[in-house]
C-alpha positions as CSV (number, residue, x, y, z in Angstrom):
1,M,106.8,21.0,7.6
2,H,104.2,19.4,5.1
3,K,101.2,21.6,4.1
4,T,98.1,19.8,2.9
5,P,97.4,21.2,-0.5
6,Q,94.3,23.7,-0.5
7,A,91.7,23.5,-3.2
8,P,91.4,26.4,-5.6
9,R,89.0,28.9,-4.5
10,T,86.0,29.4,-6.5
11,R,84.9,33.0,-7.5
12,A,81.1,33.7,-7.1
13,A,79.7,34.6,-10.4
14,T,78.7,38.5,-11.0
15,P,75.1,39.5,-11.6
16,G,76.3,40.0,-15.4
17,E,77.3,36.4,-15.5
18,L,74.2,35.1,-14.0
19,A,72.2,37.4,-16.5
20,L,73.9,36.0,-19.6
21,G,73.7,32.3,-18.3
22,W,69.8,33.2,-18.0
23,A,69.9,34.8,-21.7
24,H,71.7,31.6,-22.8
25,S,68.5,29.4,-22.3
26,A,66.7,31.3,-25.0
27,R,65.2,28.7,-27.3
28,F,63.2,29.1,-30.3
29,Y,59.2,28.9,-29.8
30,T,57.2,29.8,-32.7
31,T,56.9,32.0,-35.7
32,A,54.2,34.1,-37.1
33,A,53.7,36.0,-40.5
34,K,50.6,37.8,-39.3
35,I,49.7,39.5,-36.0
36,E,46.6,37.1,-35.7
37,Q,49.0,33.9,-35.8
38,L,51.0,35.1,-32.5
39,P,50.0,32.9,-29.5
40,F,48.4,34.0,-26.6
41,N,51.0,35.0,-23.9
42,E,50.7,36.0,-20.3
43,L,54.6,36.3,-20.1
44,P,56.4,39.6,-20.3
45,E,57.1,40.0,-23.8
46,I,60.1,42.2,-25.1
47,A,60.1,43.1,-28.6
48,F,63.5,43.5,-30.5
49,V,63.4,46.1,-33.3
50,G,65.7,48.1,-35.5
51,R,66.9,48.9,-39.0
52,S,67.7,45.9,-41.2
53,N,71.4,47.0,-41.0
54,A,71.8,48.2,-37.3
55,G,72.7,44.8,-36.0
56,K,69.6,43.6,-34.4
57,S,70.2,39.6,-35.1
58,T,73.7,40.0,-34.1
59,A,72.7,41.6,-30.7
60,I,70.3,39.0,-30.1
61,N,72.8,36.1,-30.7
62,T,75.3,37.7,-28.9
63,L,73.0,38.1,-25.8
64,A,71.8,34.4,-26.0
65,Q,75.5,33.6,-26.7
66,Q,74.3,31.3,-29.7
67,R,75.6,31.7,-33.3
68,Q,72.0,31.2,-35.2
69,L,69.1,31.9,-32.6
70,A,68.0,34.8,-34.6
71,Y,68.4,34.6,-38.5
72,A,70.7,37.0,-39.9
73,S,70.0,37.1,-43.4
74,K,72.6,37.8,-45.8
75,K,70.0,40.3,-47.9
76,P,68.7,42.2,-44.9
77,G,65.2,43.2,-45.1
78,R,64.3,39.6,-46.5
79,T,63.1,38.1,-43.0
80,Q,59.4,38.9,-42.7
81,H,58.3,37.0,-39.6
82,I,57.9,37.8,-36.1
83,N,59.9,35.0,-34.5
84,L,59.4,34.3,-30.8
85,F,61.7,32.7,-28.4
86,H,61.5,31.4,-24.7
87,L,63.8,32.0,-21.8
88,G,64.1,30.8,-18.4
89,P,63.4,27.3,-17.1
90,L,62.4,24.9,-19.7
91,E,59.4,23.6,-17.8
92,A,58.3,27.2,-16.6
93,P,59.8,30.0,-18.9
94,N,59.7,33.6,-17.5
95,M,60.0,35.7,-20.6
96,L,59.5,35.8,-24.5
97,W,61.5,37.4,-26.7
98,A,60.0,38.7,-30.0
99,D,62.4,39.3,-33.1
100,L,60.3,42.0,-35.3
101,P,61.6,42.0,-39.0
102,G,64.2,44.9,-39.8
103,Y,62.9,47.9,-41.2
104,G,63.8,50.7,-43.9
105,Y,66.0,48.5,-46.2
106,A,66.2,49.9,-49.6
107,A,66.2,46.6,-51.6
108,V,62.7,45.7,-50.5
109,E,59.9,46.8,-52.6
110,R,57.5,49.6,-51.6
111,A,54.5,47.4,-51.1
112,A,56.4,45.0,-48.8
113,K,57.5,48.0,-46.8
114,L,54.3,49.5,-46.1
115,R,52.9,45.8,-45.2
116,W,55.5,45.3,-42.5
117,Q,55.2,48.9,-41.3
118,E,51.4,48.6,-40.6
119,V,52.2,45.1,-39.2
120,M,54.9,46.5,-36.5
121,A,53.0,49.4,-36.0
122,R,49.8,47.3,-35.0
123,Y,52.1,44.9,-32.9
124,L,53.6,47.9,-30.8
125,E,50.5,49.6,-30.2
126,L,48.2,46.8,-29.9
127,R,49.9,43.4,-28.6
128,R,48.9,43.1,-24.8
129,S,51.5,41.1,-23.5
130,L,54.5,43.5,-24.7
131,S,56.0,44.9,-21.8
132,G,59.5,45.9,-23.4
133,V,60.9,47.2,-26.5
134,V,64.7,47.1,-27.2
135,Q,65.4,49.4,-30.1
136,M,68.7,49.1,-32.0
137,V,70.1,52.3,-33.3
138,D,73.5,52.5,-35.1
139,S,75.6,54.5,-32.9
140,R,77.3,56.2,-35.9
141,H,74.1,57.8,-37.4
142,G,71.9,58.1,-34.5
143,F,68.1,57.9,-34.7
144,T,66.8,58.4,-38.2
145,E,63.6,59.3,-39.6
146,L,62.4,55.5,-39.6
147,D,63.7,55.1,-35.9
148,L,62.0,58.2,-34.9
149,Q,58.6,57.0,-36.7
150,L,59.1,53.4,-34.5
151,L,59.3,55.4,-31.5
152,G,56.1,57.3,-32.4
153,F,54.4,54.0,-32.4
154,I,55.2,53.1,-28.7
155,A,55.4,56.4,-27.4
156,P,52.0,56.4,-25.5
157,R,52.7,53.0,-23.9
158,V,56.2,54.2,-23.0
159,R,55.0,57.3,-21.5
160,N,52.5,55.9,-19.4
161,G,54.8,53.2,-18.0
162,E,52.9,50.2,-19.7
163,V,56.1,49.2,-21.9
164,K,59.7,49.8,-20.9
165,L,62.2,50.9,-23.5
166,L,65.9,50.1,-23.9
167,V,67.9,51.4,-26.7
168,L,71.1,49.9,-27.7
169,L,73.5,52.2,-29.9
170,T,74.8,49.2,-31.7
171,K,78.4,49.1,-33.4
172,A,79.8,51.1,-30.6
173,D,83.3,49.7,-31.1
174,K,83.7,51.9,-34.2
175,L,83.5,55.0,-32.2
176,N,86.3,56.9,-30.2
177,R,85.7,58.2,-26.6
178,K,84.4,61.7,-27.9
179,E,82.2,60.0,-30.6
180,S,80.5,57.6,-27.9
181,T,79.9,60.4,-25.4
182,D,78.3,62.6,-28.4
183,A,76.1,59.5,-29.5
184,L,74.9,59.0,-26.0
185,R,74.1,62.8,-25.3
186,K,72.3,63.1,-28.9
187,A,70.2,59.5,-28.0
188,Q,69.6,61.1,-24.5
189,E,67.9,64.2,-26.0
190,V,65.9,62.3,-28.3
191,L,64.4,59.9,-25.5
192,G,64.0,63.1,-23.1
193,E,60.8,63.5,-25.3
194,L,59.3,60.2,-24.1
195,S,60.4,60.9,-20.3
196,T,57.3,61.1,-17.7
197,D,57.6,59.9,-13.9
198,E,55.9,56.6,-15.3
199,A,58.4,55.9,-18.0
200,D,61.1,53.4,-17.8
201,I,63.7,54.3,-20.2
202,G,67.1,53.6,-20.9
203,V,69.8,53.9,-23.4
204,T,73.4,52.3,-23.6
205,L,76.4,51.9,-25.9
206,F,76.8,48.3,-27.5
207,S,79.1,46.5,-29.4
208,A,78.5,42.6,-30.2
209,L,82.2,42.4,-31.5
210,K,83.9,43.9,-28.3
211,K,81.0,42.7,-26.1
212,I,80.5,46.4,-24.9
213,G,77.2,46.4,-22.7
214,V,76.2,43.0,-23.4
215,A,76.3,41.5,-19.7
216,D,74.7,45.1,-18.7
217,V,71.7,44.6,-21.1
218,A,71.4,41.0,-20.2
219,E,70.8,42.2,-16.7
220,T,68.4,44.6,-17.3
221,L,66.3,42.1,-19.7
222,Q,66.3,39.6,-16.7
223,S,65.1,42.3,-14.4
224,W,61.9,42.3,-16.6
225,A,61.2,38.7,-16.5
226,A,58.4,37.3,-14.4
227,S,58.9,35.9,-11.0
228,D,59.6,32.1,-10.4
229,E,56.3,32.1,-8.7
230,R,54.4,33.7,-11.6
231,A,56.0,31.7,-14.2
232,Q,55.3,28.6,-12.5
233,A,51.6,29.5,-11.9
234,L,51.3,30.1,-15.9
235,A,53.2,27.0,-16.6
236,A,50.9,25.1,-14.5
237,A,47.8,26.5,-16.0
238,H,49.0,26.1,-19.4
239,R,49.6,22.4,-18.8
240,Q,46.0,22.0,-17.1
241,A,44.6,23.7,-20.1
242,A,46.5,21.6,-22.7
243,T,45.4,18.4,-20.5
244,E,41.9,19.5,-21.0
245,A,41.8,20.1,-24.7
246,D,43.2,16.8,-25.2
247,A,40.9,14.7,-23.0
248,P,38.3,12.6,-25.2
249,Y,34.7,13.8,-24.7
250,D,32.7,10.9,-22.8
251,N,29.1,10.7,-23.7
252,D,28.7,7.7,-21.3
253,D,27.6,9.5,-18.1
254,Q,25.3,11.9,-19.8
255,D,23.6,8.9,-21.7
256,D,23.2,7.0,-18.3
257,Q,21.8,10.1,-16.6
258,E,19.3,10.4,-19.6
259,D,18.3,6.7,-19.1
260,D,17.8,7.3,-15.6
261,D,15.6,10.1,-16.0
262,Q,13.2,8.2,-18.7
263,D,13.2,5.3,-16.1
264,E,11.8,7.7,-13.4
265,A,9.5,9.4,-15.7
């Protein structure tokens, strides 16, 4: 008996795969050397922060599945700009990622360290559109003094629920099971100091090399994005504002009205 060959079944994408597909849409938007140069933004803005050698750029590139989206300098601490990336549909992005300069690298001169410490503090404390922070912490060392200092910058906004916080314990592939458990426990103890009924705080093991936690982090970030309706409304308003700004100013109507008024007089 002849059997008709059946088409292979297609497996539905998992939530993690869908979220990674969304993260892959990340593309460069603009860069700024000063807070004042950052564009006005009403989309959810997520800041990526971490020590210069904590794997921040690698984490961003891994989440986006792009090799060079975030610039990873061979000399940590040399990148001193805030780089912004859009995510979501090209015509109606629904999130902005902000890659902040790494902090704490010993080779950077003290004046530069202090200047960028001030810039980051102002950004984290005052940036109105900031709605989430992803902090990279080396899982082998836990929170350092500088990591805790950065937490202090955002603590009030995290406690009142204004800014969400997700801590990635990076380079988790270098830990065994017991060390991984200990790293999570210690991080949770630190973050417990920020916990309130309003706070949205998470922590997870992360490895760009072994892809540990990558899909879960992408899911979390996608859940923080603007709704399709909100993103489309903001995009439409932006296009309208750009059109009005580009429209030439026409004095003809005003001149005609002035002539009419003079004739009537």
